[in-house]
C-alpha positions, 0 to 999 in steps of 0.5 A: 566445453565453454565455461562462463562465470555468472557470478557478476550477473548474479550479483547485478540481478540481486542488486536490481531485485533489492532496488525493486523491493526498496522502491516497492516498499517506499511506494507502499509506505507512501500510500499507507500514509496517504490512505491513513490521512484520507480515512481519518478525514473522510467518514460519514459519521459525526465525530464525538471524541476523536478517538477513532481518527486518533487510532486509525492507522496503517501498517506495511508488512513484508511477507517473503515476496509480497508487501501488504498494507493494512488499515485499521482502527483500535477503538472497541467500536471500530468494527461497529462503525465499519460493519453496522447498518449495512456499511453506512458509517464504513470509512476504512474500505471506502478509503481503500477504494477511493485511494486505489488509483493513487496507489498505482500513481505512486508505484509509477512515480517510485519506479520512474527512471528505474528501467522497470515498469511495476505495472507491466505484469499486474493483472487488471491494472493499467499505467 
């Protein structure tokens, strides 16, 4: 019977996985910053107090094997702006839509030279 010590392979795979996670986190952090800036500067309503722009934020949250980017605003009337009048003053969802392609560009940039394509297994995405 042949016995093979796989501990080095396992360590290398663990290191590769950690590098991939770090690159994906950096990509999400970059996109979150750009998304926040876009949302703050691209809205259909007239600014009166600056409070909505000031409280518009993004947050990247890691949940086991996935990363989530949240975009939100913390004014009492933010929901009204986003949802009222058939979305006429919506600025968060349109910002996500407008920045979607940029997210994939950032992913490709972060993984360039890593030997791994982040989009090779992503349904509906093209590099």
